[in-house]
N, C-alpha and C positions, 0 to 999 in steps of 0.2 A: 120636729117634722122634717127640717132640712137634712138632718143627720140620716133619717130613714131613706129619703130620696137619694141621697148620695150613696148610701149603702146599696140600695136597689140598682142604681145605675152601674156601680162597680161590679155587682154580681152579673148583670146582663152583659156588660162588656167582656168580662172573663169568660162567660159561657160562649159568647159569639167567637172569641178568639180561640177557644178550645174546639168549637165546631169547625172553624176554618182550617186549623191545623189537622184535625181528625180527618177532614175530607181530602187532605193532601197526601197522595200516594207515597211521598218520600218518607214521611214520618213512620218509623217502625223499625223492625229488625229484618234484614235481608240476608239469607243464607245461600252460599254458593251451591249449586247443583252441578257437581263435577261430571255426572253422567251426561248432561246436556251442554257442557262447556268445552271449548277447544283452546288449548294453550300449547304454545311452542315450548320445547324444553328450555329450562332456565328462566322462565318468566315468573314473576311473583303472582300469587293467588290470594284474593281477598276472601277469606272463608265466611266472615260476617261483616256487614256494613250496617250500622245503627245510626239512624237520624232521629234526633229529638228537637223539639222547638225550644229555642233559647231567646225569649223576648220576640223581636221581630226577625230574628235570624234562625239559622239551623246549626246544630252541632252534629258533626259526623265522626263516629269512631270506627275505625277499620282495624280488624284483626285477621291475620292470615300468615302466610310464609313468604319469605323473599325468594329470589331466584335460585338460591342454594338450598332452600327447604328449611331455613332457620325461621323461628317465629318472628313475626313483624307486627308492629302496632303504629298507627298514626291517628292524629286528630286534627280536625279542621272545624272552625266556626265561622260562618259567613252567610251572606244572602245570595240569592240566585239572581244577581243583577249584572253579572259579567265582570265584576271588579275582582282584583287580586286580594285574597285573604291568606294569612300565614297558615302553613301546615307544620305541625310538630310531630317529630318521630320518624319521619321519612327521609332517609339520606339522599334519595334521588329527586326530592321535591321540597321546595320551601314556600311556594305560593300556589294557590288553586283558585281558579275562577269557574263559577258555574252560572250558566245563563239560561233562562226559560226560552226555548225556541217557539214552542207551541204546547198546547195542553198535552201533558204526558211525554214531552220530549225536551231534553236539556243538552246544551253543549258544555263540555268540560275541557279545561286547559290547565295543565300542570306546568310549573316553571321551576327552574333551579338557577340561582344567580342571574335572574332576569331573562334567561333563555328558555324557550318553550321546549319541553321534553316529551310531553304526551298531549294529544288532543283526542277527543272521542265524543261519543253520543250516548246518553242515557235515555232509555225508552221504557215506558210502562205499558203493560198489556191493557186492553179496554177494561177488563174487570179489576185492574189494580193489583193483581196477585203475582205478577211476574215482572221483574226489573231486569233489563238487559243492557249491558255496557258493550259497545262496539268501539274498540280502540283503533285509531288510525296510527299504525306502528311505523313511523318513519323516525328512526333514531338518529340523532345528530351527535357525532363524536369527533374528536380531533386525534390526529397522529402527526406530530411534528418531527418524527424521526426521519432518517435518510430514506427509509423505505415507504414513508407516507406520501400523500399526494402533494404536488407542487402548489405553492401559494396561488390562490385564485382559481384553482382547478379541482374542486371537490370530486370525489369518487362515489358513485352509487353502488352498493353491494346488496344484492337480494339475499334474504335468509328467511327462515321459518319453514315449516313443513308444508304449508299450503300456499307458499309464494305470496302471502299477504303482508309480509314484513320486509323492511329494507333498512339499511344503515347508510346514511350519507356521511362520508368521512372528509373532514376539512383539515387543512394544515395547521390552521389557527382558529381559536374560538371566535375571534372577531369577524370571521367570514360567514358565520352562521346567519345573522339577522337578515342579510340580503336575500336569503333563500326562504325565509319563513314568513308567512302571513299569520298574524295573531288572530285566532278565531274567537277570542273572548270579547271582541268589541262588536 
């Protein structure tokens, strides 16, 4: 009798977990609609993003092309709790944090060597059929050459076809953290 009750409980628990993840708009395969997307030249494109449930976390597999048009692939497994989790396969990112802001909206932060490289917002349409990513494109780079900015005096350079992108150029990498607010917390 105890064995049957335990088995029934396990089946109900698994069914509840499946329903909860099934109701989550993240779980599934998302394909890029290039006709409705805007990219500045030289930016990577995620052709497909696939989220699957991995216990109490999510696994995200991204396939697309890098800024030079070559195939790109990366993977991330983590929770939507705003904490950093490792990214495999992306030369520009080694950690990613995603945090639920409100129903259907998530804040994303990518980092490389502890420095924020990308922040953005993921949003789902009310019907759950459209996933939009808006990237806040302020790139932080360094130029320690004689032609680069003076120490402590970074230079902001606008770029992108729509004026929505910029590069902040520092003389040294250690100058970057003073100008960045971590959006993952």
